[in-house]
N, C-alpha and C positions, 0 to 999 in steps of 0.2 A: 521539422517533423514533430516538435512538441505541441505546436499550435494546432494540429490535426489529430491530436491525441484525446481520447476520452477514457477516463479511469472509473471504475466502479469499486466501492468498498464491500468486500465480502461480509455477509451477515454475521458469521461467526467470530468469536474471539479466540486468540491463540495464546500459546506461551512458549518459551524456549525450553526444550527438553533438557539441553545441556548447558553447562557454564559457559562453554565457548560459542554459544549462538550458532550451532551447526545444524540443529534439528528443531522442528517445530511440531506441535500438536494442538489440535482444537481443545479448547478450554471451556467446559460447561459449568466450572465452579463460580464462586462469588465474584462479582465484578471487582477488579483491582486496578489501580493506577498503573501497575506494572503489566497489565495486558498489552499484547500488541494486535494490531489490526492489519489486515492485508487489503492492498489496492491492486486490482486487475485491470490491465488494459482491455477494452472491449473494442477498440478501434483497430487494433493490429494483433497478430498472432505470429507464432514462430520466432525466427531469428530477429526480425525488426522489433518485436515486443520486448526481447531481452535487452537489445540496445537501447530502446527508449527508456525502459524502467531504469537502467544504469545512469542515463542522462538525468532522470528525475531525481535519483539518488543524489547526484552531484549538486544538483539545484538546491535540494534540500539541505545538504551539508553546508552550503553557504549561509544558511540562516541557523546553523547549528542544530539540525534535527538529523538524528542518526537513522539510518535506514539500511535494510539488508534486502538485496534480490535474491529470492530463492524459489523453488517450485512448489507449488501447491495444487493438489488435484489435477496434476498433469500440466499446468500452466505456470508461466512465470509470474511472479508477484513481488511487490514491494512491501515490506513489512516495516512498520513504524510503531513507536509506543502509542498507546491510546491517548495519553495525556498530550501528545503532539499532533493530534487529528485536526484541530482548528487551525494551528499554524501551517499545517501542510496544506489544507485545503486553500487557504488564503495565498500561499506562495504559489502553488499550482495554477490557480486561476489567473494570477498576476503574469504567469507565463503563457497564458492562453490555452491551458489544458482544461478541458471540460470534464466536470465532476457529475456523473449520472447518479440520480438518486432514486431510491425505491419509494414509490407512493402507494399507500394501501387505499384502495377504492371502497366504497360502500355498495 
């Protein structure tokens, strides 16, 4: 299933609201290395999306990237530290996961 998955990075930055990483909120403040980003599956939804995101979290744990699967805007997302974004993209691409990017046309 991972090879048929497409993830998209949500444009906003987030931060943990609690010390236990149990709640998130959008962060419009100054960019910080402690910011977290959200990856949302655009190839699957519902229960399969939750399962795939948990699989992606396990794949990332193998390269020592911590992630958390949680709901954001009514959809499951995988949250990672912004500083881990490049390693995450490389790892996911090596697993056959497509990364959708936003292009700004003129």
